[in-house]
NUSEZA-922878 format. One record per residue: y, x, z of N, C-alpha, C, O in turn; residue in one letter; chain. Coordinates in pm, 1 decimal. Each point is the difference from the previous one (the first is absolute). Example, Ala and Ser with C-alpha at 12.3 -4.5 7.8 and 13.67 -1.06 7.14 Angstrom:
BEGIN
{r {-569.0, 1319.0, 780.0}, {119.0, -89.0, 0.0}, {120.0, 90.0, 0.0}, {-1.9, 103.6, 66.5}, a, A}
{r {106.9, -138.6, -138.5}, {119.0, 82.0, 6.0}, {109.0, -77.0, 73.0}, {110.8, 50.9, 16.9}, s, A}
// end
This chain:
BEGIN
{r {-118.2, 84.5, 0.0}, {118.2, -84.5, 0.0}, {123.7, 88.4, 0.0}, {9.2, 94.8, 78.0}, m, A}
{r {84.3, -125.3, -164.0}, {125.0, 75.4, -6.5}, {100.1, -57.8, 99.3}, {-1.7, -119.3, 30.1}, a, A}
{r {87.9, 205.3, 19.6}, {103.6, -41.4, 93.6}, {134.7, 8.0, -69.8}, {24.6, 91.3, -78.8}, h, A}
{r {61.2, -185.6, 107.3}, {133.2, 4.2, -58.9}, {75.5, 120.9, 53.7}, {-30.8, 50.4, 108.1}, y, A}
{r {129.8, -4.0, -184.0}, {80.1, 110.9, 50.3}, {144.8, -38.6, 22.7}, {75.2, 76.1, 60.9}, y, A}
{r {-34.3, -193.3, -108.9}, {134.4, -46.4, 35.4}, {13.1, -150.3, -14.3}, {-74.5, -65.2, -73.3}, h, A}
{r {172.5, 12.5, 146.4}, {39.1, -140.1, -9.7}, {148.4, 0.5, -33.0}, {78.1, 71.3, 63.0}, v, A}
{r {-39.0, -151.7, -162.9}, {138.1, 1.2, -48.6}, {73.5, -128.3, 37.5}, {-52.7, -110.8, -10.3}, c, A}
{r {176.7, 131.0, 54.0}, {90.3, -110.7, 28.1}, {126.3, 18.2, -82.0}, {54.4, 110.1, -7.5}, f, A}
{r {-7.7, -217.9, -53.8}, {130.1, -2.2, -65.8}, {100.7, -38.1, 107.6}, {-19.4, -97.4, 72.7}, v, A}
{r {127.1, 174.8, -63.0}, {97.9, -22.1, 107.0}, {141.6, 2.3, -57.3}, {25.7, 68.5, -99.0}, v, A}
{r {66.5, -143.1, 160.7}, {137.6, -0.7, -50.5}, {80.5, 123.8, 40.0}, {98.8, 32.8, -65.7}, p, A}
{r {-139.7, 36.3, 172.6}, {75.3, 116.6, 47.3}, {-97.7, 105.0, 52.2}, {-55.3, -14.5, 109.1}, d, A}
{r {34.6, 118.7, -186.4}, {-97.4, 103.3, 33.3}, {28.4, 64.1, 135.7}, {-90.2, 13.0, 82.8}, l, A}
{r {214.9, 26.9, -60.3}, {33.6, 70.9, 124.3}, {-20.3, -87.2, 123.7}, {-48.6, 47.9, 102.4}, e, A}
{r {85.5, -174.7, -111.5}, {-19.2, -90.5, 113.7}, {-149.1, -16.0, 29.6}, {-41.0, 4.0, 116.1}, v, A}
{r {-39.3, -21.8, -219.2}, {-144.0, -17.5, 20.3}, {-63.1, 126.9, 54.4}, {-84.6, -6.7, 89.1}, t, A}
{r {124.2, 122.7, -141.1}, {-51.2, 126.7, 52.6}, {33.8, 12.8, 148.5}, {-85.5, 35.9, 81.0}, m, A}
{r {209.6, -65.3, -46.2}, {43.6, 7.5, 139.3}, {-83.3, -93.6, 88.0}, {-46.8, 38.7, 107.0}, r, A}
{r {29.3, -162.4, -154.1}, {-72.3, -99.4, 79.2}, {-146.7, 37.8, 18.0}, {-53.7, -14.8, 109.8}, d, A}
{r {-12.4, 63.1, -215.1}, {-141.2, 37.4, 12.5}, {-17.9, 127.7, 81.5}, {-103.5, 19.3, 63.7}, l, A}
{r {203.1, 66.5, -65.7}, {-4.3, 117.9, 86.9}, {10.0, -43.9, 145.6}, {-75.3, 47.4, 85.1}, t, A}
{r {168.8, -138.3, -56.6}, {16.6, -48.4, 137.1}, {-120.4, -81.6, 46.0}, {-44.3, 14.6, 114.0}, a, A}
{r {-8.6, -99.2, -199.8}, {-108.0, -90.9, 38.4}, {-136.0, 68.0, 7.3}, {-81.9, -34.1, 85.4}, a, A}
{r {57.0, 131.2, -175.3}, {-134.8, 56.4, -10.5}, {-3.5, 152.3, -0.4}, {-107.4, 59.2, -9.7}, a, A}
{r {223.7, 5.0, 20.1}, {2.9, 145.9, 2.0}, {-25.0, 65.4, -134.2}, {-34.3, 118.1, -5.9}, g, A}
{r {51.1, -194.4, -103.9}, {-23.8, 58.5, -131.7}, {105.1, 106.2, -31.7}, {115.9, -10.6, 40.2}, l, A}
{r {-159.3, 112.4, -112.8}, {92.5, 98.6, -55.8}, {-11.9, -8.7, -151.2}, {-97.6, -53.9, -52.2}, s, A}
{r {196.8, 106.9, -18.0}, {13.7, -28.2, -142.1}, {10.6, 125.5, -84.7}, {52.5, 102.6, 43.4}, w, A}
{r {-103.9, -113.2, -166.0}, {18.4, 103.7, -100.8}, {137.3, -14.7, -62.0}, {87.6, -66.8, 55.0}, g, A}
{r {-69.8, 128.9, -168.5}, {129.8, -6.1, -67.7}, {12.2, -129.5, -81.0}, {-97.9, -51.3, -54.3}, r, A}
{r {219.4, 1.5, 48.2}, {29.1, -117.0, -82.7}, {8.2, 46.4, -145.2}, {68.3, 97.5, -31.4}, v, A}
{r {-138.6, -168.4, -56.3}, {-0.7, 31.3, -142.5}, {71.6, -111.8, -73.5}, {-22.8, -117.8, 27.4}, v, A}
{r {109.0, 154.7, -120.3}, {68.8, -99.0, -83.5}, {-47.4, 14.9, -143.4}, {-14.3, 111.1, -51.1}, e, A}
{r {-9.9, -224.5, -13.1}, {-44.1, -0.4, -139.4}, {64.9, -117.5, -71.1}, {27.4, -103.5, 60.8}, a, A}
{r {-3.5, 120.1, -189.2}, {53.0, -110.1, -78.4}, {-116.0, -81.3, -54.9}, {-87.4, 52.1, -69.3}, e, A}
{r {88.3, -179.6, 101.3}, {-102.9, -92.9, -46.7}, {72.6, -120.7, -55.8}, {82.3, -60.4, 68.7}, v, A}
{r {-111.9, 24.7, -192.5}, {62.8, -115.5, -64.7}, {152.0, 8.9, 5.7}, {67.7, -101.4, 17.3}, e, A}
{r {-14.2, 221.5, -31.6}, {144.6, 18.1, -3.5}, {69.4, -5.6, 134.3}, {122.9, -2.6, 5.4}, g, A}
{r {-198.8, 0.5, 103.6}, {58.6, -5.4, 133.6}, {-64.2, 106.2, 88.2}, {-113.3, 41.7, -24.0}, a, A}
{r {186.3, 1.4, 125.7}, {-52.2, 100.3, 92.2}, {-89.9, -67.9, 103.4}, {38.4, -97.1, 65.2}, v, A}
{r {-158.3, 151.4, -53.0}, {-96.4, -44.3, 99.8}, {-19.4, 116.4, 96.1}, {-17.0, 114.3, -42.4}, v, A}
{r {19.8, -143.9, 172.0}, {-17.8, 102.6, 102.4}, {-133.1, -22.9, 70.7}, {-34.0, -112.8, 35.8}, r, A}
{r {-41.7, 222.5, -15.8}, {-133.9, -8.3, 57.6}, {-14.6, 108.3, 106.9}, {49.3, 111.6, -16.5}, v, A}
{r {-117.1, -145.4, 125.4}, {-32.2, 98.5, 103.1}, {-136.8, -34.4, 58.3}, {-37.5, -116.9, 10.2}, v, A}
{r {-36.2, 221.5, 27.7}, {-128.4, -15.5, 67.1}, {12.1, 51.9, 142.2}, {69.5, 98.3, 25.8}, y, A}
{r {-138.2, -165.6, 66.6}, {-11.0, 53.6, 134.9}, {-101.3, 113.1, -2.6}, {-81.2, 10.7, -91.9}, s, A}
{r {87.5, 74.1, 195.2}, {-105.8, 98.5, 16.1}, {-125.7, -77.2, 35.7}, {8.5, -106.7, 60.8}, d, A}
{r {-121.8, 157.1, -96.6}, {-122.4, -76.6, 19.3}, {-100.8, 74.5, 82.1}, {34.4, 89.0, 77.7}, g, A}
{r {-159.5, -125.7, -95.1}, {-47.9, -116.1, -72.6}, {3.3, -124.6, 86.7}, {19.6, 11.1, 121.1}, p, A}
{r {-37.3, -124.2, -175.9}, {35.3, -41.8, -134.3}, {151.9, -15.0, -8.3}, {69.4, -5.6, 101.5}, a, A}
{r {-21.3, -0.5, -221.6}, {143.7, -1.1, -22.4}, {56.2, -141.1, -10.7}, {-66.8, -91.4, -48.3}, h, A}
{r {190.3, 75.1, 94.1}, {80.6, -117.0, -34.8}, {90.5, 45.8, -113.0}, {65.6, 103.5, 10.8}, a, A}
{r {-61.8, -179.1, -117.9}, {91.1, 27.4, -111.5}, {107.7, -106.8, 3.4}, {-29.8, -119.1, 8.9}, e, A}
{r {154.5, 161.7, -16.0}, {112.1, -93.0, -5.2}, {67.9, 14.4, -134.1}, {23.7, 111.3, -46.9}, l, A}
{r {8.2, -225.1, -15.5}, {68.2, -1.5, -129.4}, {125.2, -84.5, 13.8}, {-5.1, -114.0, 46.1}, v, A}
{r {118.0, 171.5, -86.7}, {126.8, -74.1, -7.0}, {39.1, -6.3, -146.1}, {19.4, 103.2, -64.3}, q, A}
{r {-7.8, -224.3, 11.5}, {30.3, -19.9, -141.8}, {92.8, -120.3, -14.2}, {4.2, -86.8, 87.2}, a, A}
{r {70.2, 82.3, -197.6}, {85.6, -116.9, -22.4}, {-83.1, -126.7, -18.2}, {-110.6, 5.6, -53.6}, p, A}
{r {162.7, -118.4, 97.5}, {-68.4, -127.5, -19.8}, {-1.8, -37.3, -147.3}, {85.5, 41.8, -78.1}, s, A}
{r {-184.3, -120.7, 42.8}, {-6.8, -55.0, -134.4}, {-82.7, 80.6, -96.8}, {-31.3, -49.2, -108.4}, g, A}
{r {-5.5, 171.1, 142.7}, {-82.2, 80.5, -89.5}, {-147.1, -18.8, 30.1}, {-41.4, -103.2, 52.8}, g, A}
{r {-36.1, 202.4, -86.4}, {-144.8, -6.1, 18.5}, {-41.7, -15.3, 144.9}, {-108.6, -50.7, 28.4}, s, A}
{r {193.9, 94.1, 63.9}, {-34.5, -7.7, 141.1}, {25.6, -138.9, 56.9}, {-30.8, -25.4, 116.4}, w, A}
{r {87.1, -65.6, -197.2}, {22.1, -136.9, 45.1}, {119.4, -10.6, 92.3}, {98.2, 73.0, -13.8}, g, A}
{r {-108.1, -165.4, 108.7}, {106.9, -23.4, 96.0}, {-0.3, 113.3, 101.8}, {-90.8, 9.4, 82.6}, d, A}
{r {190.9, 75.4, -88.1}, {7.4, 113.1, 92.9}, {104.6, -22.3, 107.8}, {36.1, 93.3, 71.8}, t, A}
{r {12.8, -216.0, -59.9}, {101.5, -29.4, 101.2}, {-59.7, -9.8, 140.5}, {73.3, 1.4, 98.9}, s, A}
{r {-205.4, -11.2, -90.1}, {-67.9, -6.5, 129.5}, {-121.4, 92.8, -4.2}, {-59.4, 21.8, -105.6}, r, A}
{r {24.3, 31.7, 220.6}, {-115.5, 89.4, 8.2}, {-128.1, -80.0, -18.0}, {-12.2, -112.4, 48.9}, a, A}
{r {-83.6, 172.3, -120.2}, {-128.4, -66.2, -20.3}, {-105.8, 100.4, -43.1}, {30.5, 106.5, -53.6}, r, A}
{r {-154.7, -143.0, 78.3}, {-115.0, 79.1, -45.1}, {-3.1, -3.2, -151.9}, {26.9, -103.9, -60.3}, f, A}
{r {-59.6, 217.1, -2.5}, {-13.8, 4.1, -144.8}, {-141.5, 36.2, -44.0}, {-60.5, -72.8, -78.7}, h, A}
{r {6.4, 185.8, 129.1}, {-134.1, 39.3, -42.9}, {-67.4, 92.5, 99.8}, {63.0, 55.6, 89.9}, h, A}
{r {-193.4, -41.3, -109.2}, {-80.4, 96.6, 72.7}, {-58.5, 94.9, -104.4}, {-54.0, -44.2, -101.4}, i, A}
{r {65.1, 175.4, 126.8}, {-35.2, 98.7, -101.9}, {-129.3, 74.8, 28.4}, {-28.0, 38.5, 113.6}, g, A}
{r {-50.3, -18.7, -219.4}, {-127.6, 71.4, 5.9}, {-4.8, 104.6, -110.4}, {52.9, -21.7, -109.0}, f, A}
{r {-116.4, 135.2, 137.2}, {-32.6, 96.0, -105.1}, {-122.1, -51.4, -74.3}, {-89.2, -59.4, 60.4}, w, A}
{r {84.7, 82.1, -191.3}, {-114.8, -41.6, -80.6}, {-49.6, 117.2, -84.1}, {78.5, 84.0, -44.0}, t, A}
{r {-208.8, -79.5, 22.6}, {-59.4, 107.8, -79.1}, {28.3, -15.2, -148.6}, {-4.6, 97.9, -74.4}, s, A}
{r {33.7, -219.8, 30.7}, {18.4, -26.4, -143.5}, {90.7, -123.0, -13.1}, {-44.1, -113.2, 20.2}, d, A}
{r {169.5, 136.7, -53.9}, {97.6, -109.6, -3.1}, {-39.0, -108.3, -100.0}, {7.9, -118.6, 31.9}, l, A}
{r {-49.7, 157.0, -151.5}, {-37.1, -100.1, -100.8}, {-119.9, -82.4, 45.3}, {-0.8, -122.1, -15.1}, a, A}
{r {-100.0, 188.4, 70.2}, {-118.6, -72.4, 48.7}, {36.4, -88.4, 118.7}, {-51.6, -111.1, 12.3}, a, A}
{r {139.5, 158.8, 75.0}, {44.8, -80.5, 112.7}, {76.0, -122.9, -44.7}, {-16.9, -108.7, 55.2}, g, A}
{r {101.3, 127.1, -156.5}, {74.8, -113.0, -54.8}, {-95.2, -103.6, -59.5}, {17.4, -120.2, 20.1}, a, A}
{r {-117.0, 167.2, -92.7}, {-99.0, -91.7, -57.8}, {-76.0, -73.4, 110.3}, {-24.4, -120.3, -10.4}, d, A}
{r {-13.0, 192.9, 116.3}, {-75.2, -59.9, 110.8}, {82.6, -107.7, 69.4}, {-48.3, -111.0, 21.7}, r, A}
{r {172.9, 143.4, 13.2}, {81.4, -97.8, 71.8}, {31.3, -121.7, -86.1}, {1.4, -112.5, 49.9}, l, A}
{r {23.6, 134.0, -177.5}, {24.7, -112.1, -91.0}, {-124.6, -88.7, -8.9}, {10.2, -122.6, 4.1}, t, A}
{r {-127.9, 185.3, -16.2}, {-125.4, -76.2, -6.0}, {-25.9, -75.0, 130.8}, {-64.4, -104.9, -0.7}, a, A}
{r {113.1, 156.9, 111.3}, {-16.3, -64.9, 130.8}, {98.9, -113.8, 20.6}, {-4.9, -69.4, 101.6}, c, A}
{r {95.3, 50.1, -198.4}, {95.0, -110.2, 10.2}, {136.5, 36.9, 53.6}, {77.5, -87.7, 38.1}, g, A}
{r {-46.7, 217.1, -34.5}, {129.7, 46.5, 47.5}, {79.0, 53.3, -119.2}, {-20.8, 114.0, -41.6}, f, A}
{r {110.6, -194.6, -13.7}, {69.0, 39.9, -123.5}, {95.3, 117.5, 22.5}, {64.3, 12.9, 104.1}, p, A}
{r {-58.6, 71.4, -206.3}, {94.7, 110.3, 1.9}, {140.8, -56.3, -11.1}, {25.6, -91.2, -78.7}, e, A}
{r {65.7, 146.5, 158.5}, {136.0, -50.9, 7.5}, {91.1, 88.6, -84.2}, {9.6, 120.4, 23.7}, v, A}
{r {56.6, -179.8, -120.9}, {96.3, 73.4, -82.0}, {139.0, -32.1, 53.1}, {20.3, -110.9, 49.5}, a, A}
{r {75.3, 200.9, -56.9}, {-5.9, 132.4, -61.4}, {-52.8, 109.1, 91.9}, {10.1, 118.3, -32.4}, p, A}
{r {-66.0, -156.4, 146.4}, {-52.7, 102.1, 89.8}, {-132.1, 56.9, -46.9}, {-48.8, 96.9, 58.1}, f, A}
{r {-9.9, -153.5, -160.1}, {-129.1, 46.5, -47.1}, {8.0, 133.5, -70.9}, {101.3, 69.7, 7.3}, g, A}
{r {-206.9, -35.1, -74.7}, {-9.5, 131.1, -63.2}, {103.5, 20.8, -108.9}, {20.5, 113.2, -43.8}, r, A}
{r {45.2, -219.1, -1.0}, {105.6, 15.4, -100.2}, {122.8, 67.0, 60.5}, {81.6, 57.1, -72.2}, a, A}
{r {-68.3, -64.0, 205.0}, {113.1, 62.9, 68.2}, {-24.1, 150.2, 9.9}, {-110.9, 47.8, -24.1}, a, A}
{r {215.5, 26.1, 59.6}, {-13.2, 143.9, 18.5}, {-86.1, 28.2, 122.2}, {20.1, -59.1, 106.1}, e, A}
{r {-114.4, 148.0, -121.3}, {-75.3, 43.9, 116.0}, {-148.6, -28.0, -7.2}, {-44.2, -88.2, -73.7}, g, A}
{r {-33.0, 164.0, 150.8}, {-146.6, -11.7, 0.8}, {-48.7, -103.0, 101.2}, {-84.2, 30.4, 84.5}, p, A}
{r {137.2, -151.9, -93.0}, {-37.1, -104.6, 94.5}, {8.1, -135.6, -67.6}, {57.9, -14.2, -107.7}, w, A}
{r {-116.9, -85.2, 172.5}, {5.2, -137.3, -50.5}, {-9.5, -95.2, 118.8}, {-56.8, 33.3, 104.0}, a, A}
{r {113.4, -151.6, -121.8}, {5.5, -101.5, 106.0}, {-75.2, -125.0, -43.4}, {0.5, -37.8, -117.1}, y, A}
{r {-65.6, -25.4, 215.3}, {-81.3, -117.9, -26.5}, {31.1, -106.5, 104.9}, {2.3, 28.6, 119.7}, f, A}
{r {21.7, -151.7, -165.5}, {35.2, -110.0, 89.9}, {-122.0, -43.2, 80.5}, {-106.0, -28.4, -55.9}, a, A}
{r {122.4, 24.0, 187.3}, {-104.1, -49.6, 91.0}, {68.4, -106.5, 84.9}, {58.0, 29.5, 104.5}, v, A}
{r {-65.6, -151.8, -150.6}, {73.2, -109.2, 64.2}, {-35.0, -17.3, 147.0}, {85.8, -38.3, 79.6}, d, A}
{r {-210.0, 65.6, -42.3}, {-41.9, -22.1, 138.4}, {69.3, 92.5, 99.6}, {-1.4, -27.4, 120.0}, s, A}
{r {62.5, 137.1, -167.5}, {76.0, 87.7, 89.6}, {150.5, -13.1, -22.5}, {79.2, 67.5, 65.8}, i, A}
{r {-40.8, -153.6, -157.8}, {142.5, -20.4, -26.1}, {66.0, 120.5, -63.7}, {119.6, 22.2, 18.5}, g, A}
{r {-194.8, 54.7, -92.1}, {55.1, 119.9, -64.2}, {-96.7, 57.5, -101.1}, {-73.3, -72.2, -67.7}, g, A}
{r {75.2, 204.0, 59.2}, {-76.6, 69.7, -102.7}, {-89.1, 107.5, 60.4}, {21.2, 46.5, 111.9}, h, A}
{r {-121.3, -9.1, -190.3}, {-75.4, 123.0, 22.9}, {50.4, 98.0, -104.8}, {9.8, -33.3, -118.1}, v, A}
{r {22.1, 154.6, 162.6}, {42.0, 105.7, -92.1}, {-112.7, 101.6, -8.2}, {-51.3, 45.9, 102.0}, e, A}
{r {13.3, -11.2, -224.1}, {-93.3, 109.8, -22.9}, {80.3, 119.1, -51.2}, {81.4, -13.5, -91.3}, l, A}
{r {-105.2, 130.3, 151.2}, {66.3, 123.3, -42.2}, {-108.7, 97.6, -42.1}, {-95.5, 23.9, 73.9}, v, A}
{r {110.7, 32.2, -193.1}, {-99.7, 90.5, -55.9}, {-14.7, 124.4, 87.0}, {94.3, 77.9, 14.0}, d, A}
{r {-212.9, -59.4, 44.6}, {-24.2, 113.9, 89.4}, {9.1, 133.1, -72.8}, {19.5, 103.2, 64.2}, a, A}
{r {-33.0, -102.5, -195.5}, {14.2, 124.7, -76.2}, {141.9, 55.4, 12.7}, {23.4, 118.2, -25.1}, a, A}
{r {70.3, -203.4, 63.9}, {139.8, 40.6, 13.3}, {31.9, 59.7, 137.6}, {109.0, 53.8, 19.9}, m, A}
{r {-202.1, -62.6, 74.4}, {25.1, 53.8, 134.9}, {44.0, 145.2, -9.5}, {-64.8, 81.9, -65.3}, r, A}
{r {175.5, -51.3, 131.2}, {48.4, 137.3, 4.8}, {73.9, 47.4, -123.9}, {36.7, 117.2, -7.6}, g, A}
{r {-13.6, -205.5, -90.6}, {70.7, 40.8, -121.2}, {147.5, -38.1, 9.2}, {39.8, -77.3, 87.1}, t, A}
{r {40.0, 131.9, -177.0}, {142.4, -31.8, -3.5}, {25.2, -148.1, -27.7}, {102.0, -54.6, 42.0}, d, A}
{r {-195.2, -10.6, -112.8}, {18.6, -141.4, -35.1}, {12.1, -88.3, 122.9}, {64.7, -104.6, -4.9}, a, A}
{r {-126.1, 145.5, 114.8}, {4.6, -78.6, 122.9}, {39.4, 87.8, 119.3}, {-42.1, -25.7, 112.8}, v, A}
{r {122.0, 128.0, -137.6}, {33.8, 96.9, 104.9}, {73.7, -64.3, 117.1}, {-4.1, 52.5, 111.3}, s, A}
{r {70.3, -163.6, -134.0}, {74.3, -68.8, 105.1}, {-87.0, -94.4, 81.3}, {44.8, -54.2, 101.0}, w, A}
{r {-169.3, 33.9, -144.3}, {-93.8, -84.2, 74.4}, {-79.8, 90.9, 92.6}, {-70.5, 88.9, -47.9}, i, A}
{r {79.5, -108.7, 178.9}, {-77.9, 84.8, 89.6}, {-149.2, -25.8, -17.5}, {-43.3, -114.3, -14.7}, p, A}
{r {-33.3, 220.4, 16.6}, {-144.6, -14.2, -11.1}, {-57.2, -23.8, 139.4}, {55.7, 45.0, 100.1}, d, A}
{r {-164.4, -114.3, -95.6}, {-73.9, -18.7, 124.7}, {-138.7, 56.3, -27.4}, {-85.9, -69.8, -53.9}, v, A}
{r {63.6, 196.0, 90.7}, {-129.3, 61.4, -33.2}, {-119.3, -82.2, 45.3}, {-104.2, 0.9, -65.5}, p, A}
{r {118.2, -72.4, 177.4}, {-111.6, -79.5, 50.9}, {-19.4, -130.2, -77.0}, {-104.6, -63.8, 12.0}, a, A}
{r {204.8, 23.7, -91.3}, {-11.5, -125.7, -74.9}, {-105.4, 15.4, -108.6}, {9.1, 86.9, -86.7}, a, A}
{r {-107.2, -172.0, 93.8}, {-106.3, 4.4, -98.6}, {48.1, -60.4, -131.5}, {98.3, -73.9, -4.6}, e, A}
{r {-169.2, 107.0, -100.3}, {31.0, -48.4, -134.0}, {-100.3, -109.0, -35.7}, {-119.9, 14.9, 23.7}, v, A}
{r {169.4, -124.8, -81.0}, {-91.8, -102.8, -50.6}, {-75.2, 60.8, -118.0}, {61.5, 42.3, -97.9}, i, A}
{r {-192.6, -38.0, 107.0}, {-82.1, 50.8, -110.5}, {-27.3, -117.4, -93.8}, {-87.5, -82.9, 25.0}, d, A}
{r {163.8, 78.1, -132.3}, {-8.1, -114.4, -91.9}, {-133.1, -9.9, -73.6}, {-31.3, -103.2, -59.3}, e, A}
{r {-46.5, 210.1, 63.2}, {-127.6, -3.5, -71.2}, {-113.0, -59.7, 84.5}, {-109.9, -23.4, -50.3}, h, A}
{r {137.6, -1.2, 179.7}, {-100.8, -63.3, 85.2}, {53.2, -126.3, 68.2}, {-77.8, -77.1, 56.2}, v, A}
{r {207.4, 55.8, -60.7}, {60.2, -114.8, 69.0}, {0.1, -121.6, -92.7}, {22.6, 13.1, -120.3}, h, A}
{r {-47.7, -130.0, 176.1}, {-0.1, -122.7, -79.7}, {71.4, -110.2, 77.6}, {49.5, 22.4, 110.5}, s, A}
{r {-44.8, -140.6, -169.1}, {68.3, -114.5, 62.3}, {-71.5, -53.5, 122.3}, {61.4, -69.6, 80.9}, c, A}
{r {-187.4, 99.4, -65.1}, {-77.1, -61.2, 108.0}, {43.7, 44.5, 137.7}, {-56.7, -44.0, 100.0}, s, A}
// end
């Protein structure tokens, strides 16, 4: 069984949320990363782990949806084979979410899981430790979903 390595929340104010989670749970934080997504600046930070809390601050109305209030967005897992994982989750009834899917920049894809009110994110484990995901903290203990043996059951 694979273990998740992060849980993501969309938040309206990164610094306020970081402060609150530090006070409430003693979390410490990595560096804030800014990236342009859909023509707008998105800010992302991970807590030190394991497991990590990922916070995303983005403008409302884009792919991140309503960002005026804090909410759960996704739970992230490393996968041995992103394409096979995408096929597996789609076959299990969890549709790939665009534009967060593989059409977007990056070695990851998102799948709607209505029962958790958010998404499952698969991140290609081949990217661990590379520049493509250098801002994502690795969790050496986090297992990888082996897509060649895992099924919907």
